[in-house]
C-alpha positions as YAML, in Angstrom:
chain: A
units: angstrom
residues:
- id: 1
  name: MET
  ca: [0.00, 0.00, 0.00]
- id: 2
  name: THR
  ca: [1.32, 3.35, -0.99]
- id: 3
  name: PRO
  ca: [1.68, 6.20, 1.57]
- id: 4
  name: ALA
  ca: [-1.11, 8.14, -0.14]
- id: 5
  name: GLU
  ca: [-3.48, 5.16, 0.09]
- id: 6
  name: ASN
  ca: [-2.50, 4.72, 3.73]
- id: 7
  name: ILE
  ca: [-3.35, 8.39, 4.45]
- id: 8
  name: MET
  ca: [-6.71, 8.11, 2.69]
- id: 9
  name: LYS
  ca: [-7.53, 4.96, 4.67]
- id: 10
  name: ASN
  ca: [-6.77, 6.70, 7.94]
- id: 11
  name: LEU
  ca: [-8.91, 9.71, 6.95]
- id: 12
  name: ARG
  ca: [-11.89, 7.41, 6.27]
- id: 13
  name: ARG
  ca: [-11.79, 5.90, 9.72]
- id: 14
  name: GLN
  ca: [-14.79, 6.58, 11.87]
- id: 15
  name: LEU
  ca: [-14.63, 8.08, 15.33]
- id: 16
  name: THR
  ca: [-17.39, 7.84, 17.90]
- id: 17
  name: VAL
  ca: [-17.93, 10.35, 20.69]
- id: 18
  name: MET
  ca: [-20.31, 9.41, 23.52]
- id: 19
  name: LEU
  ca: [-21.97, 12.11, 25.62]
- id: 20
  name: ILE
  ca: [-23.35, 10.52, 28.81]
- id: 21
  name: PRO
  ca: [-25.46, 12.91, 30.90]
- id: 22
  name: HIS
  ca: [-25.88, 12.55, 34.69]
- id: 23
  name: SER
  ca: [-29.59, 11.85, 34.37]
- id: 24
  name: ASP
  ca: [-32.05, 9.40, 32.88]
- id: 25
  name: VAL
  ca: [-31.55, 10.87, 29.42]
- id: 26
  name: LYS
  ca: [-30.09, 8.40, 26.96]
- id: 27
  name: PRO
  ca: [-26.45, 8.85, 26.01]
- id: 28
  name: ILE
  ca: [-25.77, 10.84, 22.86]
- id: 29
  name: ARG
  ca: [-23.61, 9.19, 20.29]
- id: 30
  name: LEU
  ca: [-21.75, 11.18, 17.62]
- id: 31
  name: ASN
  ca: [-20.06, 9.48, 14.71]
- id: 32
  name: PHE
  ca: [-17.69, 11.31, 12.33]
- id: 33
  name: SER
  ca: [-14.67, 10.50, 10.30]
- id: 34
  name: VAL
  ca: [-11.08, 11.56, 10.87]
- id: 35
  name: ALA
  ca: [-11.32, 13.60, 7.65]
- id: 36
  name: PHE
  ca: [-14.18, 15.62, 9.14]
- id: 37
  name: LEU
  ca: [-12.14, 16.26, 12.29]
- id: 38
  name: VAL
  ca: [-9.20, 17.44, 10.18]
- id: 39
  name: PHE
  ca: [-11.56, 19.67, 8.19]
- id: 40
  name: LEU
  ca: [-12.90, 21.24, 11.38]
- id: 41
  name: ALA
  ca: [-9.37, 21.83, 12.71]
- id: 42
  name: VAL
  ca: [-8.23, 23.42, 9.45]
- id: 43
  name: GLY
  ca: [-11.40, 25.52, 9.23]
- id: 44
  name: TRP
  ca: [-11.11, 26.69, 12.84]
- id: 45
  name: THR
  ca: [-7.46, 27.58, 12.38]
- id: 46
  name: SER
  ca: [-8.21, 29.49, 9.14]
- id: 47
  name: LEU
  ca: [-11.08, 31.35, 10.78]
- id: 48
  name: THR
  ca: [-8.87, 32.27, 13.74]
- id: 49
  name: LEU
  ca: [-6.06, 33.53, 11.49]
- id: 50
  name: TRP
  ca: [-8.49, 35.50, 9.30]
- id: 51
  name: SER
  ca: [-10.15, 37.08, 12.36]
- id: 52
  name: GLY
  ca: [-6.75, 37.99, 13.78]
- id: 53
  name: PHE
  ca: [-5.74, 39.55, 10.45]
- id: 54
  name: ILE
  ca: [-8.96, 41.58, 10.25]
- id: 55
  name: ALA
  ca: [-8.61, 42.67, 13.87]
- id: 56
  name: SER
  ca: [-4.99, 43.76, 13.33]
- id: 57
  name: ARG
  ca: [-6.06, 45.73, 10.26]
- id: 58
  name: HIS
  ca: [-8.64, 47.58, 12.35]
- id: 59
  name: VAL
  ca: [-6.15, 48.20, 15.13]
- id: 60
  name: ASP
  ca: [-3.64, 49.61, 12.63]
- id: 61
  name: TYR
  ca: [-6.35, 51.78, 11.09]
- id: 62
  name: TRP
  ca: [-7.46, 53.26, 14.41]
- id: 63
  name: ARG
  ca: [-3.87, 53.67, 15.53]
- id: 64
  name: ALA
  ca: [-3.04, 55.52, 12.32]
- id: 65
  name: LYS
  ca: [-6.17, 57.62, 12.66]
- id: 66
  name: THR
  ca: [-5.28, 58.46, 16.28]
- id: 67
  name: ASP
  ca: [-1.73, 59.38, 15.24]
- id: 68
  name: GLU
  ca: [-3.18, 61.57, 12.48]
- id: 69
  name: GLN
  ca: [-5.42, 63.36, 14.97]
- id: 70
  name: ILE
  ca: [-2.49, 63.90, 17.32]
- id: 71
  name: LEU
  ca: [-0.37, 65.19, 14.43]
- id: 72
  name: ARG
  ca: [-3.17, 67.53, 13.33]
- id: 73
  name: GLY
  ca: [-3.43, 68.81, 16.89]
- id: 74
  name: LYS
  ca: [0.31, 69.45, 17.03]
- id: 75
  name: VAL
  ca: [0.27, 71.19, 13.65]
- id: 76
  name: TRP
  ca: [-2.66, 73.36, 14.78]
- id: 77
  name: TYR
  ca: [-0.89, 74.22, 18.06]
- id: 78
  name: PHE
  ca: [2.36, 75.18, 16.36]
- id: 79
  name: SER
  ca: [0.40, 77.09, 13.73]
- id: 80
  name: GLN
  ca: [-1.21, 79.15, 16.49]
- id: 81
  name: GLU
  ca: [2.21, 79.76, 18.05]
- id: 82
  name: VAL
  ca: [3.57, 80.88, 14.68]
- id: 83
  name: ARG
  ca: [0.63, 83.27, 14.28]
- id: 84
  name: LYS
  ca: [1.30, 84.68, 17.75]
- id: 85
  name: SER
  ca: [4.94, 85.13, 16.75]
- id: 86
  name: ARG
  ca: [3.86, 86.97, 13.61]
- id: 87
  name: GLU
  ca: [1.60, 89.22, 15.68]
- id: 88
  name: TYR
  ca: [4.45, 89.93, 18.11]
- id: 89
  name: LEU
  ca: [6.87, 90.68, 15.27]
- id: 90
  name: ASP
  ca: [4.29, 93.00, 13.72]
- id: 91
  name: ARG
  ca: [4.12, 94.95, 16.99]
- id: 92
  name: VAL
  ca: [7.92, 95.07, 17.10]
- id: 93
  name: LYS
  ca: [7.88, 96.32, 13.50]
- id: 94
  name: GLU
  ca: [5.45, 99.09, 14.44]
- id: 95
  name: THR
  ca: [7.81, 100.13, 17.23]
- id: 96
  name: GLU
  ca: [10.75, 100.00, 14.84]
- id: 97
  name: ILE
  ca: [8.97, 102.21, 12.28]
- id: 98
  name: ALA
  ca: [7.99, 104.70, 14.99]
- id: 99
  name: LEU
  ca: [11.58, 104.75, 16.23]
- id: 100
  name: GLN
  ca: [12.90, 105.35, 12.73]
- id: 101
  name: ASN
  ca: [10.47, 108.23, 12.28]
- id: 102
  name: LEU
  ca: [11.56, 109.79, 15.56]
- id: 103
  name: LEU
  ca: [15.20, 109.45, 14.63]
- id: 104
  name: ASN
  ca: [14.86, 110.70, 11.05]
- id: 105
  name: MET
  ca: [12.19, 113.41, 11.41]
- id: 106
  name: LYS
  ca: [13.05, 116.70, 13.08]
- id: 107
  name: THR
  ca: [9.65, 118.36, 13.35]
- id: 108
  name: ARG
  ca: [6.15, 117.32, 14.33]
- id: 109
  name: LYS
  ca: [4.88, 118.37, 10.90]
- id: 110
  name: ALA
  ca: [7.36, 116.03, 9.21]
- id: 111
  name: ILE
  ca: [6.28, 113.16, 11.46]
- id: 112
  name: VAL
  ca: [2.58, 113.80, 10.69]
- id: 113
  name: GLU
  ca: [3.21, 114.08, 6.94]
- id: 114
  name: SER
  ca: [5.27, 110.89, 6.94]
- id: 115
  name: ASP
  ca: [2.13, 108.94, 7.88]
- id: 116
  name: ARG
  ca: [0.63, 109.79, 4.49]
- id: 117
  name: ASN
  ca: [3.30, 107.84, 2.66]
- id: 118
  name: GLY
  ca: [2.59, 104.46, 4.31]
- id: 119
  name: VAL
  ca: [2.05, 101.45, 2.04]
- id: 120
  name: GLY
  ca: [1.41, 97.75, 2.70]
- id: 121
  name: GLY
  ca: [-1.23, 95.02, 2.53]
- id: 122
  name: PRO
  ca: [-2.16, 91.48, 3.64]
- id: 123
  name: THR
  ca: [-0.54, 88.36, 2.23]
- id: 124
  name: LYS
  ca: [-2.44, 85.61, 0.36]
- id: 125
  name: MET
  ca: [-2.39, 83.53, 3.53]
- id: 126
  name: ASP
  ca: [-3.96, 86.42, 5.46]
- id: 127
  name: ASN
  ca: [-6.69, 86.68, 2.81]
- id: 128
  name: ARG
  ca: [-7.47, 82.95, 3.15]
- id: 129
  name: GLU
  ca: [-7.69, 83.21, 6.94]
- id: 130
  name: VAL
  ca: [-10.05, 86.21, 6.79]
- id: 131
  name: ALA
  ca: [-12.23, 84.46, 4.17]
- id: 132
  name: SER
  ca: [-12.46, 81.38, 6.42]
- id: 133
  name: MET
  ca: [-13.40, 83.55, 9.40]
- id: 134
  name: LEU
  ca: [-16.14, 85.33, 7.45]
- id: 135
  name: ALA
  ca: [-17.47, 81.96, 6.25]
- id: 136
  name: GLY
  ca: [-17.94, 80.89, 9.87]
- id: 137
  name: TYR
  ca: [-15.33, 78.16, 10.21]
- id: 138
  name: HIS
  ca: [-11.68, 77.79, 10.98]
- id: 139
  name: ALA
  ca: [-9.65, 76.48, 8.10]
- id: 140
  name: SER
  ca: [-7.32, 73.62, 9.01]
- id: 141
  name: THR
  ca: [-3.67, 74.43, 8.63]
- id: 142
  name: ASN
  ca: [-1.60, 71.99, 6.62]
- id: 143
  name: LEU
  ca: [2.15, 71.57, 6.68]
- id: 144
  name: ASP
  ca: [2.63, 73.69, 3.55]
- id: 145
  name: GLU
  ca: [0.79, 76.64, 5.09]
- id: 146
  name: MET
  ca: [2.67, 76.19, 8.35]
- id: 147
  name: ASN
  ca: [5.97, 76.17, 6.45]
- id: 148
  name: GLU
  ca: [4.85, 79.33, 4.64]
- id: 149
  name: GLN
  ca: [4.11, 80.97, 7.99]
- id: 150
  name: LEU
  ca: [7.50, 79.94, 9.38]
- id: 151
  name: LEU
  ca: [9.28, 81.37, 6.34]
- id: 152
  name: ASP
  ca: [7.32, 84.62, 6.71]
- id: 153
  name: VAL
  ca: [8.22, 84.85, 10.42]
- id: 154
  name: LYS
  ca: [11.86, 84.08, 9.64]
- id: 155
  name: LYS
  ca: [12.02, 86.76, 6.93]
- id: 156
  name: THR
  ca: [10.25, 89.33, 9.10]
- id: 157
  name: GLY
  ca: [12.55, 88.57, 12.03]
- id: 158
  name: SER
  ca: [15.63, 88.81, 9.82]
- id: 159
  name: ASP
  ca: [14.46, 92.16, 8.42]
- id: 160
  name: LEU
  ca: [13.78, 93.51, 11.91]
- id: 161
  name: VAL
  ca: [17.21, 92.43, 13.15]
- id: 162
  name: SER
  ca: [18.81, 94.15, 10.16]
- id: 163
  name: ASN
  ca: [16.74, 97.31, 10.69]
- id: 164
  name: PHE
  ca: [17.53, 97.44, 14.40]
- id: 165
  name: LYS
  ca: [21.23, 97.05, 13.57]
- id: 166
  name: ASP
  ca: [20.89, 100.05, 11.27]
- id: 167
  name: ILE
  ca: [19.11, 101.98, 14.04]
- id: 168
  name: SER
  ca: [21.80, 100.98, 16.54]
- id: 169
  name: ASN
  ca: [24.53, 102.11, 14.14]
- id: 170
  name: TYR
  ca: [22.68, 105.35, 13.50]
- id: 171
  name: ILE
  ca: [22.33, 106.03, 17.23]
- id: 172
  name: HIS
  ca: [26.00, 105.20, 17.77]
- id: 173
  name: ASP
  ca: [26.96, 107.55, 14.94]
- id: 174
  name: GLN
  ca: [24.71, 110.31, 16.26]
- id: 175
  name: ARG
  ca: [26.17, 109.83, 19.74]
- id: 176
  name: GLN
  ca: [29.64, 110.30, 18.29]
- id: 177
  name: VAL
  ca: [28.46, 113.39, 16.42]
- id: 178
  name: PHE
  ca: [26.94, 114.76, 19.63]
- id: 179
  name: ARG
  ca: [30.06, 114.06, 21.70]
- id: 180
  name: ALA
  ca: [32.31, 115.57, 19.00]
- id: 181
  name: THR
  ca: [30.25, 118.74, 18.49]
- id: 182
  name: PRO
  ca: [31.19, 121.71, 20.74]
- id: 183
  name: LEU
  ca: [28.21, 122.49, 22.96]
- id: 184
  name: GLY
  ca: [27.67, 124.73, 25.95]
- id: 185
  name: TRP
  ca: [29.72, 127.40, 27.68]
- id: 186
  name: PRO
  ca: [33.44, 126.73, 28.14]
- id: 187
  name: THR
  ca: [33.49, 128.72, 31.40]
- id: 188
  name: GLU
  ca: [31.36, 130.87, 33.67]
- id: 189
  name: GLY
  ca: [31.36, 134.64, 33.32]
- id: 190
  name: ARG
  ca: [30.02, 137.53, 31.28]
- id: 191
  name: LEU
  ca: [30.39, 138.12, 27.55]
- id: 192
  name: THR
  ca: [32.69, 141.06, 26.85]
- id: 193
  name: SER
  ca: [33.19, 140.56, 23.10]
- id: 194
  name: LEU
  ca: [31.29, 138.68, 20.38]
- id: 195
  name: PHE
  ca: [32.30, 136.98, 17.15]
- id: 196
  name: GLY
  ca: [32.73, 139.35, 14.19]
- id: 197
  name: ARG
  ca: [33.93, 142.91, 13.46]
- id: 198
  name: ARG
  ca: [34.87, 145.07, 16.45]
- id: 199
  name: HIS
  ca: [37.15, 147.91, 17.61]
- id: 200
  name: ASP
  ca: [40.69, 146.87, 18.51]
- id: 201
  name: PRO
  ca: [40.74, 147.08, 22.33]
- id: 202
  name: PHE
  ca: [44.39, 148.21, 22.31]
- id: 203
  name: GLN
  ca: [44.43, 150.73, 19.44]
- id: 204
  name: ASP
  ca: [40.68, 151.60, 19.40]
- id: 205
  name: VAL
  ca: [40.67, 151.06, 15.65]
- id: 206
  name: ALA
  ca: [37.52, 149.79, 13.88]
- id: 207
  name: GLY
  ca: [37.62, 146.88, 11.48]
- id: 208
  name: GLU
  ca: [39.35, 144.14, 13.49]
- id: 209
  name: PHE
  ca: [37.70, 140.74, 13.02]
- id: 210
  name: HIS
  ca: [37.28, 138.78, 16.26]
- id: 211
  name: ASN
  ca: [37.32, 135.00, 15.68]
- id: 212
  name: GLY
  ca: [35.65, 134.00, 18.93]
- id: 213
  name: LEU
  ca: [33.99, 135.00, 22.18]
- id: 214
  name: ASP
  ca: [35.56, 136.73, 25.17]
- id: 215
  name: ILE
  ca: [34.16, 135.60, 28.52]
- id: 216
  name: ALA
  ca: [35.41, 137.54, 31.57]
- id: 217
  name: ASN
  ca: [35.62, 136.32, 35.16]
- id: 218
  name: GLY
  ca: [38.08, 136.10, 38.04]
- id: 219
  name: LEU
  ca: [41.59, 134.67, 37.97]
- id: 220
  name: GLY
  ca: [41.58, 130.86, 38.19]
- id: 221
  name: THR
  ca: [38.00, 130.32, 36.98]
- id: 222
  name: PRO
  ca: [37.85, 126.72, 35.59]
- id: 223
  name: VAL
  ca: [37.88, 126.37, 31.78]
- id: 224
  name: ARG
  ca: [36.19, 123.25, 30.46]
- id: 225
  name: ALA
  ca: [36.27, 121.30, 27.18]
- id: 226
  name: THR
  ca: [33.04, 121.65, 25.22]
- id: 227
  name: ALA
  ca: [33.37, 118.36, 23.30]
- id: 228
  name: ASP
  ca: [35.31, 115.09, 23.39]
- id: 229
  name: GLY
  ca: [38.62, 115.19, 21.56]
- id: 230
  name: ILE
  ca: [42.43, 115.03, 21.62]
- id: 231
  name: VAL
  ca: [44.60, 117.91, 22.82]
- id: 232
  name: HIS
  ca: [46.62, 119.23, 19.86]
- id: 233
  name: VAL
  ca: [48.27, 122.25, 21.44]
- id: 234
  name: ALA
  ca: [48.90, 123.11, 25.11]
- id: 235
  name: SER
  ca: [51.54, 125.82, 25.29]
- id: 236
  name: TRP
  ca: [52.32, 129.54, 25.00]
- id: 237
  name: GLN
  ca: [51.27, 130.85, 21.58]
- id: 238
  name: GLY
  ca: [52.03, 134.59, 21.21]
- id: 239
  name: GLY
  ca: [48.94, 136.78, 21.51]
- id: 240
  name: TYR
  ca: [46.84, 133.78, 22.62]
- id: 241
  name: GLY
  ca: [49.03, 133.43, 25.70]
- id: 242
  name: ARG
  ca: [48.70, 129.99, 27.26]
- id: 243
  name: LEU
  ca: [46.58, 128.26, 24.64]
- id: 244
  name: VAL
  ca: [44.81, 124.90, 24.45]
- id: 245
  name: ILE
  ca: [43.64, 123.61, 21.07]
- id: 246
  name: ILE
  ca: [41.54, 120.45, 21.00]
- id: 247
  name: ASP
  ca: [40.93, 118.37, 17.85]
- id: 248
  name: HIS
  ca: [37.46, 116.84, 17.63]
- id: 249
  name: PRO
  ca: [36.04, 114.37, 15.11]
- id: 250
  name: ARG
  ca: [33.80, 115.67, 12.32]
- id: 251
  name: GLY
  ca: [36.20, 118.50, 11.46]
- id: 252
  name: PHE
  ca: [35.87, 120.57, 14.65]
- id: 253
  name: LYS
  ca: [38.61, 122.36, 16.62]
- id: 254
  name: THR
  ca: [38.21, 124.50, 19.75]
- id: 255
  name: PHE
  ca: [40.62, 127.19, 21.01]
- id: 256
  name: PHE
  ca: [40.96, 128.31, 24.65]
- id: 257
  name: GLY
  ca: [43.29, 131.31, 25.07]
- id: 258
  name: HIS
  ca: [44.74, 133.66, 27.75]
- id: 259
  name: ASN
  ca: [44.84, 130.95, 30.45]
- id: 260
  name: SER
  ca: [46.86, 131.29, 33.65]
- id: 261
  name: GLU
  ca: [47.51, 127.54, 34.00]
- id: 262
  name: LEU
  ca: [47.15, 124.53, 31.67]
- id: 263
  name: LEU
  ca: [46.05, 121.15, 33.04]
- id: 264
  name: VAL
  ca: [46.49, 119.08, 29.86]
- id: 265
  name: LYS
  ca: [49.27, 118.29, 27.43]
- id: 266
  name: PRO
  ca: [49.35, 117.40, 23.70]
- id: 267
  name: GLY
  ca: [47.98, 113.91, 23.04]
- id: 268
  name: ASP
  ca: [45.66, 113.84, 26.05]
- id: 269
  name: ALA
  ca: [42.12, 112.58, 25.45]
- id: 270
  name: VAL
  ca: [39.55, 114.87, 27.03]
- id: 271
  name: LYS
  ca: [35.82, 114.65, 27.60]
- id: 272
  name: ARG
  ca: [33.15, 117.33, 27.44]
- id: 273
  name: GLY
  ca: [32.98, 119.14, 30.78]
- id: 274
  name: GLN
  ca: [36.54, 118.24, 31.80]
- id: 275
  name: VAL
  ca: [38.55, 121.10, 33.32]
- id: 276
  name: ILE
  ca: [41.52, 121.73, 30.99]
- id: 277
  name: ALA
  ca: [42.83, 125.10, 32.26]
- id: 278
  name: TYR
  ca: [42.28, 128.06, 34.57]
- id: 279
  name: MET
  ca: [41.34, 131.53, 33.38]
- id: 280
  name: GLY
  ca: [44.03, 134.22, 33.24]
- id: 281
  name: THR
  ca: [45.21, 137.22, 31.23]
- id: 282
  name: SER
  ca: [48.26, 135.80, 29.45]
- id: 283
  name: GLY
  ca: [49.17, 137.00, 25.96]
- id: 284
  name: HIS
  ca: [47.47, 139.91, 24.19]
- id: 285
  name: SER
  ca: [44.86, 140.65, 26.88]
- id: 286
  name: THR
  ca: [43.50, 143.58, 28.90]
- id: 287
  name: GLY
  ca: [42.19, 141.53, 31.85]
- id: 288
  name: TYR
  ca: [41.12, 138.15, 33.15]
- id: 289
  name: HIS
  ca: [39.03, 136.42, 30.53]
- id: 290
  name: LEU
  ca: [38.83, 133.38, 28.23]
- id: 291
  name: HIS
  ca: [39.13, 133.76, 24.47]
- id: 292
  name: TYR
  ca: [37.07, 130.90, 22.98]
- id: 293
  name: GLU
  ca: [37.03, 129.93, 19.29]
- id: 294
  name: VAL
  ca: [35.27, 127.15, 17.35]
- id: 295
  name: TRP
  ca: [36.67, 126.05, 13.98]
- id: 296
  name: GLN
  ca: [34.82, 123.81, 11.54]
- id: 297
  name: ASN
  ca: [36.52, 122.30, 8.48]
- id: 298
  name: GLY
  ca: [39.43, 124.72, 8.73]
- id: 299
  name: HIS
  ca: [37.46, 127.96, 9.22]
- id: 300
  name: PRO
  ca: [36.38, 129.86, 12.36]
- id: 301
  name: VAL
  ca: [32.62, 129.90, 12.97]
- id: 302
  name: ASN
  ca: [30.46, 131.79, 15.45]
- id: 303
  name: PRO
  ca: [30.62, 129.91, 18.79]
- id: 304
  name: MET
  ca: [27.28, 131.39, 19.88]
- id: 305
  name: LYS
  ca: [25.27, 128.93, 17.79]
- id: 306
  name: PHE
  ca: [26.91, 126.03, 19.63]
- id: 307
  name: VAL
  ca: [26.36, 127.68, 23.01]
- id: 308
  name: LYS
  ca: [22.68, 128.30, 22.16]
- id: 309
  name: ALA
  ca: [22.31, 124.74, 20.82]
- id: 310
  name: GLN
  ca: [23.16, 123.45, 24.30]
- id: 311
  name: GLU
  ca: [20.66, 125.84, 25.88]
- id: 312
  name: GLU
  ca: [17.91, 124.58, 23.55]
...
């Protein structure tokens, strides 16, 4: 007998199962072949595997759907954060524009008129958001829109950083201009001679041109630098007597003549308000006073406008 015939013979064998109840009911007798038992086992196993496969498919589906909902929630959250960042940067930009106007405009009229030149407008993304709001629902934000928002925030932030660097440089430059520009009175006292044509105090001859201001006071009155700079001259210079000349950036020089004592030497760095000498009557002088000159780009200018600028 071949193996196949042997297998078929075994499958045709009959099996009997007796169910004997604990009562007067007759026993139940079930007859079936080995082939039927094998069929039931194979069918049960197939059904179990198929059910497990279907169940796993549903589990994967719901897991994927849950992950999608979580991802959508995260995208929405970060989208809201990006929008808040845009709103914050917009407020910073408003401050930056106002600061630029205050730095660049000198009069209230100029500031008011500058408002008429404003331009701008919403982006396409802003238009979509407003349209969704008017339609009564909140549009879901996808990754492309979120990326667009991030790029917009990045560009706006980069522009603001660049603009604030320009403002910082401008303020630094203006601070240097302010510190280098002669301002205020170089000493205390009364004006005895102004800038311009006058009578020669020694010969009483009209037509002499006076390059500065004469400020009279007592011997030893402190004389102060009117701007930051480097001492160029600190010595006796003929009719100027004991003279201090200070070089300032931006083409300015200041002269302080007729001093009784000098407190600085050439090469010294001085600050506005620093005492550099004491008043005297050295040189071509008729009494205790300071002769004060301001030169700009190689020419003497009227010091009064710098004194008045400090008072304003």
